[in-house]
C-alpha positions in Angstrom: -11.6 -8.5 24.8 -8.3 -10.2 24.0 -7.3 -10.2 20.3 -6.2 -13.5 18.8 -6.6 -15.4 22.1 -3.9 -13.4 23.9 -3.9 -13.8 27.6 -1.9 -11.2 29.6 0.9 -12.6 31.8 1.8 -11.5 35.3 5.6 -11.0 35.6 7.0 -10.6 39.1 9.6 -7.9 39.7 12.0 -8.0 42.6 12.7 -5.0 44.7 10.6 -2.5 42.7 8.0 -0.1 43.9 4.7 0.0 42.0 3.0 2.7 44.0 1.1 0.5 46.4 1.8 0.4 50.1 4.0 -2.5 51.2 7.5 -3.4 52.0 10.3 -2.1 49.7 11.9 -5.5 49.3 8.8 -7.6 48.3 7.8 -8.6 44.8 5.6 -6.4 42.6 3.5 -7.7 39.6 3.5 -5.9 36.2 0.9 -6.8 33.6 1.8 -6.5 29.9 -0.7 -5.6 27.3 -0.2 -5.7 23.5 -2.0 -3.2 21.2 -2.7 -4.1 17.6 -2.4 -1.0 15.4 -4.5 -1.2 12.2 -2.8 0.1 9.2 -4.6 1.8 6.3 -5.8 -0.5 3.6 -3.6 -0.9 0.5 -4.3 1.4 -2.4 -5.6 -0.1 -5.7 -5.1 2.9 -7.9 -8.3 2.1 -9.9 -8.7 5.7 -11.2 -5.2 5.9 -12.4 -5.6 2.5 -14.1 -8.8 3.7 -15.9 -6.9 6.8 -17.1 -4.0 4.6 -18.3 -6.4 2.3 -20.0 -8.3 5.0 -21.8 -5.6 7.5 -22.6 -2.2 5.8 -22.5 -2.8 2.2 -23.3 0.7 1.7 -24.7 1.3 -2.1 -25.4 -1.8 -2.9 -23.4 -0.1 -1.8 -20.1 -3.2 0.2 -19.2 -5.4 -2.9 -19.6 -3.0 -4.9 -17.5 -2.9 -2.2 -14.8 -6.7 -2.1 -14.8 -6.9 -5.9 -14.3 -4.5 -5.8 -11.4 -6.3 -2.9 -9.8 -9.6 -4.8 -10.0 -7.8 -7.9 -8.5 -6.4 -5.7 -5.7 -9.9 -4.3 -5.0 -11.3 -7.8 -4.9 -8.6 -9.0 -2.5 -9.2 -6.0 -0.2 -13.0 -6.8 -0.1 -12.3 -10.4 0.8 -9.9 -9.3 3.6 -6.6 -10.5 2.1 -4.6 -7.3 2.7 -1.3 -8.9 1.7 -2.7 -10.1 -1.6 -4.3 -6.7 -2.2 -1.0 -5.0 -1.4 0.8 -7.2 -4.0 -1.7 -6.7 -6.7 -1.9 -2.9 -6.0 1.9 -2.6 -6.2 1.9 -4.4 -9.6 -0.9 -2.1 -10.8 1.0 1.0 -9.7 4.2 -0.2 -11.5 2.2 -0.9 -14.7 0.5 2.5 -14.4 3.9 4.2 -14.0 5.2 2.5 -17.1 2.1 3.2 -19.2 2.1 6.9 -18.1 5.8 7.3 -18.8 5.6 5.7 -22.2 2.5 7.6 -23.1 4.1 10.9 -22.2 7.2 10.0 -24.1 5.1 9.2 -27.1 3.3 12.5 -26.9 6.6 14.4 -26.5 8.1 12.6 -29.5 5.0 13.5 -31.7 5.3 17.1 -30.7 9.0 17.2 -31.5 8.4 15.5 -34.8 5.7 18.0 -35.6 7.9 21.0 -34.8 10.8 19.5 -36.8 8.5 18.9 -39.8 7.1 22.5 -39.7 10.5 24.1 -39.3 12.2 22.2 -42.1 9.3 22.2 -44.5 10.1 23.6 -47.9 
């Protein structure tokens, strides 16, 4: 079975020895074969997007991340791996921003609570 209609070519070599009996000066034939390595499918980060949507939906970044994750999953099912990789990358970036801003907001609230209790009259 040849992927994508590939036909192997025979390339003559001069003066080489290929292990078969014959004269040392005659031509040998080497056949090239290409191997397609399948990469792992792109990640869609749907669980992280759900978490960002439910717990750290700062400025609707979690909702946008969830939408892009769903688009990435749809592209992966259709077979468009490049589109899935693009949507998944965007979803990951939005998830990072939503998580970072959500954590910063929680840290700010904790600091404000501590400052308020320390300086209370």
